[in-house]
N, CA, C and O atoms as a Tripos MOL2 file, in Angstrom:
@<TRIPOS>MOLECULE
protein
  220   219    55     0     0
PROTEIN
NO_CHARGES

@<TRIPOS>ATOM
      1 N          27.6900  -19.8830   29.7430 N.3       1 MET1
      2 CA         27.8710  -19.8720   28.2950 C.3       1 MET1
      3 C          28.4720  -18.5430   27.8560 C.2       1 MET1
      4 O          28.1870  -17.4870   28.4210 O.2       1 MET1
      5 N          29.2730  -18.6280   26.8770 N.am      2 THR2
      6 CA         29.8630  -17.4090   26.3460 C.3       2 THR2
      7 C          28.9770  -16.8670   25.2290 C.2       2 THR2
      8 O          28.3400  -17.6120   24.4850 O.2       2 THR2
      9 N          28.9660  -15.5670   25.1470 N.am      3 GLU3
     10 CA         28.1420  -14.9240   24.1290 C.3       3 GLU3
     11 C          28.9280  -14.8620   22.8200 C.2       3 GLU3
     12 O          30.0690  -14.3990   22.7870 O.2       3 GLU3
     13 N          28.3060  -15.3320   21.7530 N.am      4 ILE4
     14 CA         28.9310  -15.3260   20.4340 C.3       4 ILE4
     15 C          28.4220  -14.1090   19.6710 C.2       4 ILE4
     16 O          27.2170  -13.9400   19.4810 O.2       4 ILE4
     17 N          29.3470  -13.2700   19.2410 N.am      5 LYS5
     18 CA         28.9540  -12.0840   18.4880 C.3       5 LYS5
     19 C          28.7810  -12.4740   17.0220 C.2       5 LYS5
     20 O          29.6740  -13.0440   16.3950 O.2       5 LYS5
     21 N          27.6000  -12.1450   16.5000 N.am      6 LYS6
     22 CA         27.3160  -12.4710   15.1040 C.3       6 LYS6
     23 C          27.6170  -11.2560   14.2330 C.2       6 LYS6
     24 O          27.3320  -10.1160   14.5990 O.2       6 LYS6
     25 N          28.1930  -11.5310   13.0880 N.am      7 ASN7
     26 CA         28.4350  -10.4570   12.1320 C.3       7 ASN7
     27 C          27.1570  -10.2250   11.3450 C.2       7 ASN7
     28 O          26.7620  -11.0470   10.5190 O.2       7 ASN7
     29 N          26.5230   -9.1030   11.6100 N.am      8 ARG8
     30 CA         25.2710   -8.7810   10.9410 C.3       8 ARG8
     31 C          25.4600   -7.5350   10.0870 C.2       8 ARG8
     32 O          26.2900   -6.6740   10.3800 O.2       8 ARG8
     33 N          24.6740   -7.4660    9.0320 N.am      9 LEU9
     34 CA         24.7150   -6.2980    8.1690 C.3       9 LEU9
     35 C          24.0480   -5.1010    8.8410 C.2       9 LEU9
     36 O          24.5370   -3.9760    8.7450 O.2       9 LEU9
     37 N          22.9130   -5.3540    9.5290 N.am     10 PHE10
     38 CA         22.1940   -4.3080   10.2510 C.3      10 PHE10
     39 C          21.9810   -4.7490   11.6880 C.2      10 PHE10
     40 O          21.7820   -5.9310   11.9700 O.2      10 PHE10
     41 N          22.0260   -3.7890   12.5810 N.am     11 SER11
     42 CA         21.7370   -4.1100   13.9820 C.3      11 SER11
     43 C          20.2250   -4.1030   14.1970 C.2      11 SER11
     44 O          19.4650   -3.6750   13.3290 O.2      11 SER11
     45 N          19.8030   -4.5810   15.3610 N.am     12 ASN12
     46 CA         18.3750   -4.6020   15.6640 C.3      12 ASN12
     47 C          17.7920   -3.1950   15.7280 C.2      12 ASN12
     48 O          16.6590   -2.9760   15.3000 O.2      12 ASN12
     49 N          18.5460   -2.2500   16.2520 N.am     13 THR13
     50 CA         18.0440   -0.8750   16.3170 C.3      13 THR13
     51 C          17.9220   -0.2600   14.9230 C.2      13 THR13
     52 O          16.9960    0.5070   14.6600 O.2      13 THR13
     53 N          18.8500   -0.5930   14.0340 N.am     14 ASP14
     54 CA         18.7440   -0.1100   12.6560 C.3      14 ASP14
     55 C          17.4880   -0.6560   11.9850 C.2      14 ASP14
     56 O          16.7930    0.0740   11.2780 O.2      14 ASP14
     57 N          17.1990   -1.9260   12.2020 N.am     15 LEU15
     58 CA         16.0100   -2.5280   11.6060 C.3      15 LEU15
     59 C          14.7300   -1.9250   12.1800 C.2      15 LEU15
     60 O          13.7580   -1.7320   11.4510 O.2      15 LEU15
     61 N          14.7220   -1.6310   13.4550 N.am     16 ARG16
     62 CA         13.5500   -0.9940   14.0650 C.3      16 ARG16
     63 C          13.3120    0.3920   13.4840 C.2      16 ARG16
     64 O          12.1660    0.8090   13.3130 O.2      16 ARG16
     65 N          14.3950    1.1090   13.1810 N.am     17 LYS17
     66 CA         14.2570    2.4410   12.5930 C.3      17 LYS17
     67 C          13.7160    2.3750   11.1680 C.2      17 LYS17
     68 O          13.0970    3.3300   10.6990 O.2      17 LYS17
     69 N          13.9390    1.2730   10.4820 N.am     18 LEU18
     70 CA         13.4810    1.1390    9.0990 C.3      18 LEU18
     71 C          12.0310    0.6800    8.9860 C.2      18 LEU18
     72 O          11.4180    0.8460    7.9320 O.2      18 LEU18
     73 N          11.4780    0.1130   10.0340 N.am     19 ILE19
     74 CA         10.1380   -0.4590    9.9310 C.3      19 ILE19
     75 C           9.0750    0.6120    9.7030 C.2      19 ILE19
     76 O           8.2110    0.4320    8.8440 O.2      19 ILE19
     77 N           9.1090    1.7080   10.4350 N.am     20 LEU20
     78 CA          8.0890    2.7480   10.2950 C.3      20 LEU20
     79 C           8.0420    3.3400    8.8900 C.2      20 LEU20
     80 O           6.9460    3.4500    8.3400 O.2      20 LEU20
     81 N           9.1530    3.7260    8.2760 N.am     21 PRO21
     82 CA          9.0640    4.2230    6.8920 C.3      21 PRO21
     83 C           8.5350    3.1800    5.9100 C.2      21 PRO21
     84 O           7.8320    3.5260    4.9610 O.2      21 PRO21
     85 N           8.8640    1.9190    6.1270 N.am     22 LEU22
     86 CA          8.3560    0.8820    5.2340 C.3      22 LEU22
     87 C           6.8470    0.7130    5.3610 C.2      22 LEU22
     88 O           6.1470    0.5630    4.3590 O.2      22 LEU22
     89 N           6.3510    0.7380    6.5880 N.am     23 VAL23
     90 CA          4.9040    0.6280    6.8000 C.3      23 VAL23
     91 C           4.1980    1.8400    6.2150 C.2      23 VAL23
     92 O           3.1430    1.7010    5.5960 O.2      23 VAL23
     93 N           4.7580    3.0160    6.3990 N.am     24 LEU24
     94 CA          4.1740    4.2360    5.8450 C.3      24 LEU24
     95 C           4.1490    4.1980    4.3200 C.2      24 LEU24
     96 O           3.1670    4.6080    3.7010 O.2      24 LEU24
     97 N           5.2130    3.7120    3.7260 N.am     25 GLU25
     98 CA          5.2620    3.6080    2.2680 C.3      25 GLU25
     99 C           4.1930    2.6610    1.7460 C.2      25 GLU25
    100 O           3.5380    2.9550    0.7470 O.2      25 GLU25
    101 N           4.0100    1.5280    2.4130 N.am     26 GLN26
    102 CA          2.9820    0.5790    1.9900 C.3      26 GLN26
    103 C           1.5850    1.1580    2.1470 C.2      26 GLN26
    104 O           0.7280    0.9420    1.2900 O.2      26 GLN26
    105 N           1.3440    1.8890    3.2260 N.am     27 ALA27
    106 CA          0.0380    2.5080    3.4420 C.3      27 ALA27
    107 C          -0.2600    3.5430    2.3560 C.2      27 ALA27
    108 O          -1.3850    3.6240    1.8640 O.2      27 ALA27
    109 N           0.7420    4.3260    1.9860 N.am     28 LEU28
    110 CA          0.5480    5.3120    0.9180 C.3      28 LEU28
    111 C           0.3030    4.6300   -0.4300 C.2      28 LEU28
    112 O          -0.5170    5.1010   -1.2170 O.2      28 LEU28
    113 N           0.9940    3.5430   -0.6990 N.am     29 ALA29
    114 CA          0.7860    2.8160   -1.9500 C.3      29 ALA29
    115 C          -0.6290    2.2470   -2.0160 C.2      29 ALA29
    116 O          -1.2600    2.2710   -3.0730 O.2      29 ALA29
    117 N          -1.1250    1.7390   -0.8970 N.am     30 ILE30
    118 CA         -2.4930    1.2180   -0.8510 C.3      30 ILE30
    119 C          -3.4960    2.3440   -1.0640 C.2      30 ILE30
    120 O          -4.4740    2.1750   -1.7920 O.2      30 ILE30
    121 N          -3.2580    3.4990   -0.4300 N.am     31 ALA31
    122 CA         -4.1740    4.6360   -0.5660 C.3      31 ALA31
    123 C          -4.2220    5.1340   -2.0120 C.2      31 ALA31
    124 O          -5.2970    5.4440   -2.5250 O.2      31 ALA31
    125 N          -3.0700    5.2100   -2.6670 N.am     32 VAL32
    126 CA         -3.0420    5.6430   -4.0590 C.3      32 VAL32
    127 C          -3.7510    4.6300   -4.9490 C.2      32 VAL32
    128 O          -4.4710    5.0160   -5.8710 O.2      32 VAL32
    129 N          -3.5590    3.3520   -4.6880 N.am     33 GLY33
    130 CA         -4.2410    2.3210   -5.4720 C.3      33 GLY33
    131 C          -5.7430    2.3870   -5.3090 C.2      33 GLY33
    132 O          -6.4790    2.2280   -6.2830 O.2      33 GLY33
    133 N          -6.2150    2.6210   -4.0860 N.am     34 MET34
    134 CA         -7.6570    2.7240   -3.8590 C.3      34 MET34
    135 C          -8.2250    3.9610   -4.5500 C.2      34 MET34
    136 O          -9.2970    3.8910   -5.1510 O.2      34 MET34
    137 N          -7.5250    5.0890   -4.4750 N.am     35 ALA35
    138 CA         -7.9900    6.3060   -5.1470 C.3      35 ALA35
    139 C          -8.0280    6.1110   -6.6550 C.2      35 ALA35
    140 O          -8.9620    6.5680   -7.3140 O.2      35 ALA35
    141 N          -7.0350    5.4440   -7.2040 N.am     36 ASP36
    142 CA         -7.0030    5.1630   -8.6390 C.3      36 ASP36
    143 C          -8.1650    4.2810   -9.0420 C.2      36 ASP36
    144 O          -8.7940    4.5180  -10.0740 O.2      36 ASP36
    145 N          -8.4600    3.2650   -8.2450 N.am     37 THR37
    146 CA         -9.5770    2.3730   -8.5410 C.3      37 THR37
    147 C         -10.9010    3.1220   -8.5140 C.2      37 THR37
    148 O         -11.7610    2.8960   -9.3650 O.2      37 THR37
    149 N         -11.0670    4.0080   -7.5450 N.am     38 MET38
    150 CA        -12.3200    4.7790   -7.4680 C.3      38 MET38
    151 C         -12.4610    5.7320   -8.6520 C.2      38 MET38
    152 O         -13.5630    5.9090   -9.1710 O.2      38 MET38
    153 N         -11.3600    6.3470   -9.0870 N.am     39 MET39
    154 CA        -11.4380    7.2560  -10.2360 C.3      39 MET39
    155 C         -11.7870    6.4920  -11.5070 C.2      39 MET39
    156 O         -12.6210    6.9420  -12.2930 O.2      39 MET39
    157 N         -11.1630    5.3520  -11.7120 N.am     40 ILE40
    158 CA        -11.4050    4.5760  -12.9250 C.3      40 ILE40
    159 C         -12.8050    3.9730  -12.9150 C.2      40 ILE40
    160 O         -13.4440    3.8940  -13.9650 O.2      40 ILE40
    161 N         -13.2910    3.5500  -11.7650 N.am     41 SER41
    162 CA        -14.6280    2.9420  -11.7130 C.3      41 SER41
    163 C         -15.7160    3.9650  -11.9800 C.2      41 SER41
    164 O         -16.7900    3.6080  -12.4640 O.2      41 SER41
    165 N         -15.4580    5.2400  -11.6720 N.am     42 SER42
    166 CA        -16.4760    6.2570  -11.9480 C.3      42 SER42
    167 C         -16.5290    6.6170  -13.4270 C.2      42 SER42
    168 O         -17.5090    7.2230  -13.8600 O.2      42 SER42
    169 N         -15.5280    6.2730  -14.2100 N.am     43 VAL43
    170 CA        -15.5180    6.5770  -15.6400 C.3      43 VAL43
    171 C         -16.5860    5.7610  -16.3600 C.2      43 VAL43
    172 O         -17.2000    6.2490  -17.3090 O.2      43 VAL43
    173 N         -16.8130    4.5310  -15.9230 N.am     44 GLY44
    174 CA        -17.7840    3.6690  -16.5800 C.3      44 GLY44
    175 C         -19.2280    4.0760  -16.3410 C.2      44 GLY44
    176 O         -20.1160    3.6450  -17.0750 O.2      44 GLY44
    177 N         -19.4800    4.8950  -15.3300 N.am     45 GLU45
    178 CA        -20.8420    5.3190  -15.0550 C.3      45 GLU45
    179 C         -21.2210    6.4220  -16.0320 C.2      45 GLU45
    180 O         -20.5790    7.4710  -16.0980 O.2      45 GLU45
    181 N         -22.2820    6.1580  -16.7880 N.am     46 GLY46
    182 CA        -22.6970    7.1260  -17.7910 C.3      46 GLY46
    183 C         -23.7130    8.1110  -17.2400 C.2      46 GLY46
    184 O         -24.0460    8.1060  -16.0550 O.2      46 GLY46
    185 N         -24.1930    8.9530  -18.1410 N.am     47 GLN47
    186 CA        -25.1690    9.9630  -17.7770 C.3      47 GLN47
    187 C         -26.5390    9.3290  -17.5880 C.2      47 GLN47
    188 O         -27.3470    9.8130  -16.7960 O.2      47 GLN47
    189 N         -26.8010    8.2440  -18.3130 N.am     48 TYR48
    190 CA        -28.1090    7.6190  -18.2920 C.3      48 TYR48
    191 C         -28.1290    6.4370  -17.3380 C.2      48 TYR48
    192 O         -27.1020    5.7910  -17.1270 O.2      48 TYR48
    193 N         -29.2930    6.1480  -16.7590 N.am     49 PRO49
    194 CA        -29.3900    4.9650  -15.9030 C.3      49 PRO49
    195 C         -29.2150    3.6820  -16.7100 C.2      49 PRO49
    196 O         -29.4130    3.6680  -17.9250 O.2      49 PRO49
    197 N         -28.8510    2.6280  -16.0350 N.am     50 VAL50
    198 CA        -28.5500    1.3620  -16.7110 C.3      50 VAL50
    199 C         -29.7840    0.8010  -17.4000 C.2      50 VAL50
    200 O         -29.6640    0.2140  -18.4760 O.2      50 VAL50
    201 N         -30.9660    0.9630  -16.8170 N.am     51 TYR51
    202 CA        -32.1570    0.3490  -17.4020 C.3      51 TYR51
    203 C         -32.5220    0.9830  -18.7440 C.2      51 TYR51
    204 O         -33.2090    0.3430  -19.5400 O.2      51 TYR51
    205 N         -32.0940    2.2060  -19.0270 N.am     52 LEU52
    206 CA        -32.3750    2.8070  -20.3290 C.3      52 LEU52
    207 C         -31.4830    2.2380  -21.4230 C.2      52 LEU52
    208 O         -31.8120    2.3300  -22.6050 O.2      52 LEU52
    209 N         -30.3680    1.6580  -21.0380 N.am     53 LEU53
    210 CA        -29.4660    1.0920  -22.0470 C.3      53 LEU53
    211 C         -30.0120   -0.1890  -22.6540 C.2      53 LEU53
    212 O         -29.5840   -0.5740  -23.7420 O.2      53 LEU53
    213 N         -30.9500   -0.8660  -21.9820 N.am     54 TRP54
    214 CA        -31.5030   -2.1290  -22.4610 C.3      54 TRP54
    215 C         -32.6540   -1.9160  -23.4280 C.2      54 TRP54
    216 O         -33.1560   -2.8830  -24.0010 O.2      54 TRP54
    217 N         -33.0820   -0.6910  -23.6230 N.am     55 ILE55
    218 CA        -34.2290   -0.4270  -24.5220 C.3      55 ILE55
    219 C         -33.7440   -0.2550  -25.9450 C.2      55 ILE55
    220 O         -34.5480   -0.0280  -26.8490 O.2      55 ILE55
@<TRIPOS>BOND
     1     1     2 1
     2     2     3 1
     3     3     4 2
     4     3     5 am
     5     5     6 1
     6     6     7 1
     7     7     8 2
     8     7     9 am
     9     9    10 1
    10    10    11 1
    11    11    12 2
    12    11    13 am
    13    13    14 1
    14    14    15 1
    15    15    16 2
    16    15    17 am
    17    17    18 1
    18    18    19 1
    19    19    20 2
    20    19    21 am
    21    21    22 1
    22    22    23 1
    23    23    24 2
    24    23    25 am
    25    25    26 1
    26    26    27 1
    27    27    28 2
    28    27    29 am
    29    29    30 1
    30    30    31 1
    31    31    32 2
    32    31    33 am
    33    33    34 1
    34    34    35 1
    35    35    36 2
    36    35    37 am
    37    37    38 1
    38    38    39 1
    39    39    40 2
    40    39    41 am
    41    41    42 1
    42    42    43 1
    43    43    44 2
    44    43    45 am
    45    45    46 1
    46    46    47 1
    47    47    48 2
    48    47    49 am
    49    49    50 1
    50    50    51 1
    51    51    52 2
    52    51    53 am
    53    53    54 1
    54    54    55 1
    55    55    56 2
    56    55    57 am
    57    57    58 1
    58    58    59 1
    59    59    60 2
    60    59    61 am
    61    61    62 1
    62    62    63 1
    63    63    64 2
    64    63    65 am
    65    65    66 1
    66    66    67 1
    67    67    68 2
    68    67    69 am
    69    69    70 1
    70    70    71 1
    71    71    72 2
    72    71    73 am
    73    73    74 1
    74    74    75 1
    75    75    76 2
    76    75    77 am
    77    77    78 1
    78    78    79 1
    79    79    80 2
    80    79    81 am
    81    81    82 1
    82    82    83 1
    83    83    84 2
    84    83    85 am
    85    85    86 1
    86    86    87 1
    87    87    88 2
    88    87    89 am
    89    89    90 1
    90    90    91 1
    91    91    92 2
    92    91    93 am
    93    93    94 1
    94    94    95 1
    95    95    96 2
    96    95    97 am
    97    97    98 1
    98    98    99 1
    99    99   100 2
   100    99   101 am
   101   101   102 1
   102   102   103 1
   103   103   104 2
   104   103   105 am
   105   105   106 1
   106   106   107 1
   107   107   108 2
   108   107   109 am
   109   109   110 1
   110   110   111 1
   111   111   112 2
   112   111   113 am
   113   113   114 1
   114   114   115 1
   115   115   116 2
   116   115   117 am
   117   117   118 1
   118   118   119 1
   119   119   120 2
   120   119   121 am
   121   121   122 1
   122   122   123 1
   123   123   124 2
   124   123   125 am
   125   125   126 1
   126   126   127 1
   127   127   128 2
   128   127   129 am
   129   129   130 1
   130   130   131 1
   131   131   132 2
   132   131   133 am
   133   133   134 1
   134   134   135 1
   135   135   136 2
   136   135   137 am
   137   137   138 1
   138   138   139 1
   139   139   140 2
   140   139   141 am
   141   141   142 1
   142   142   143 1
   143   143   144 2
   144   143   145 am
   145   145   146 1
   146   146   147 1
   147   147   148 2
   148   147   149 am
   149   149   150 1
   150   150   151 1
   151   151   152 2
   152   151   153 am
   153   153   154 1
   154   154   155 1
   155   155   156 2
   156   155   157 am
   157   157   158 1
   158   158   159 1
   159   159   160 2
   160   159   161 am
   161   161   162 1
   162   162   163 1
   163   163   164 2
   164   163   165 am
   165   165   166 1
   166   166   167 1
   167   167   168 2
   168   167   169 am
   169   169   170 1
   170   170   171 1
   171   171   172 2
   172   171   173 am
   173   173   174 1
   174   174   175 1
   175   175   176 2
   176   175   177 am
   177   177   178 1
   178   178   179 1
   179   179   180 2
   180   179   181 am
   181   181   182 1
   182   182   183 1
   183   183   184 2
   184   183   185 am
   185   185   186 1
   186   186   187 1
   187   187   188 2
   188   187   189 am
   189   189   190 1
   190   190   191 1
   191   191   192 2
   192   191   193 am
   193   193   194 1
   194   194   195 1
   195   195   196 2
   196   195   197 am
   197   197   198 1
   198   198   199 1
   199   199   200 2
   200   199   201 am
   201   201   202 1
   202   202   203 1
   203   203   204 2
   204   203   205 am
   205   205   206 1
   206   206   207 1
   207   207   208 2
   208   207   209 am
   209   209   210 1
   210   210   211 1
   211   211   212 2
   212   211   213 am
   213   213   214 1
   214   214   215 1
   215   215   216 2
   216   215   217 am
   217   217   218 1
   218   218   219 1
   219   219   220 2
@<TRIPOS>SUBSTRUCTURE
     1 MET1         2 RESIDUE 1 A MET
     2 THR2         6 RESIDUE 1 A THR
     3 GLU3        10 RESIDUE 1 A GLU
     4 ILE4        14 RESIDUE 1 A ILE
     5 LYS5        18 RESIDUE 1 A LYS
     6 LYS6        22 RESIDUE 1 A LYS
     7 ASN7        26 RESIDUE 1 A ASN
     8 ARG8        30 RESIDUE 1 A ARG
     9 LEU9        34 RESIDUE 1 A LEU
    10 PHE10       38 RESIDUE 1 A PHE
    11 SER11       42 RESIDUE 1 A SER
    12 ASN12       46 RESIDUE 1 A ASN
    13 THR13       50 RESIDUE 1 A THR
    14 ASP14       54 RESIDUE 1 A ASP
    15 LEU15       58 RESIDUE 1 A LEU
    16 ARG16       62 RESIDUE 1 A ARG
    17 LYS17       66 RESIDUE 1 A LYS
    18 LEU18       70 RESIDUE 1 A LEU
    19 ILE19       74 RESIDUE 1 A ILE
    20 LEU20       78 RESIDUE 1 A LEU
    21 PRO21       82 RESIDUE 1 A PRO
    22 LEU22       86 RESIDUE 1 A LEU
    23 VAL23       90 RESIDUE 1 A VAL
    24 LEU24       94 RESIDUE 1 A LEU
    25 GLU25       98 RESIDUE 1 A GLU
    26 GLN26      102 RESIDUE 1 A GLN
    27 ALA27      106 RESIDUE 1 A ALA
    28 LEU28      110 RESIDUE 1 A LEU
    29 ALA29      114 RESIDUE 1 A ALA
    30 ILE30      118 RESIDUE 1 A ILE
    31 ALA31      122 RESIDUE 1 A ALA
    32 VAL32      126 RESIDUE 1 A VAL
    33 GLY33      130 RESIDUE 1 A GLY
    34 MET34      134 RESIDUE 1 A MET
    35 ALA35      138 RESIDUE 1 A ALA
    36 ASP36      142 RESIDUE 1 A ASP
    37 THR37      146 RESIDUE 1 A THR
    38 MET38      150 RESIDUE 1 A MET
    39 MET39      154 RESIDUE 1 A MET
    40 ILE40      158 RESIDUE 1 A ILE
    41 SER41      162 RESIDUE 1 A SER
    42 SER42      166 RESIDUE 1 A SER
    43 VAL43      170 RESIDUE 1 A VAL
    44 GLY44      174 RESIDUE 1 A GLY
    45 GLU45      178 RESIDUE 1 A GLU
    46 GLY46      182 RESIDUE 1 A GLY
    47 GLN47      186 RESIDUE 1 A GLN
    48 TYR48      190 RESIDUE 1 A TYR
    49 PRO49      194 RESIDUE 1 A PRO
    50 VAL50      198 RESIDUE 1 A VAL
    51 TYR51      202 RESIDUE 1 A TYR
    52 LEU52      206 RESIDUE 1 A LEU
    53 LEU53      210 RESIDUE 1 A LEU
    54 TRP54      214 RESIDUE 1 A TRP
    55 ILE55      218 RESIDUE 1 A ILE
């Protein structure tokens, strides 16, 4: 069989080089989202315990 050359926008090596930065970017986005969630969730905690609010 003869090998058919396909016209591709990116080669396989180019795509492999792009995978690591993409994974790193997603990991950083997840880390920032988790930190944001933890900061916002601590805002709702008041100085007083919850059981004193029901009195």
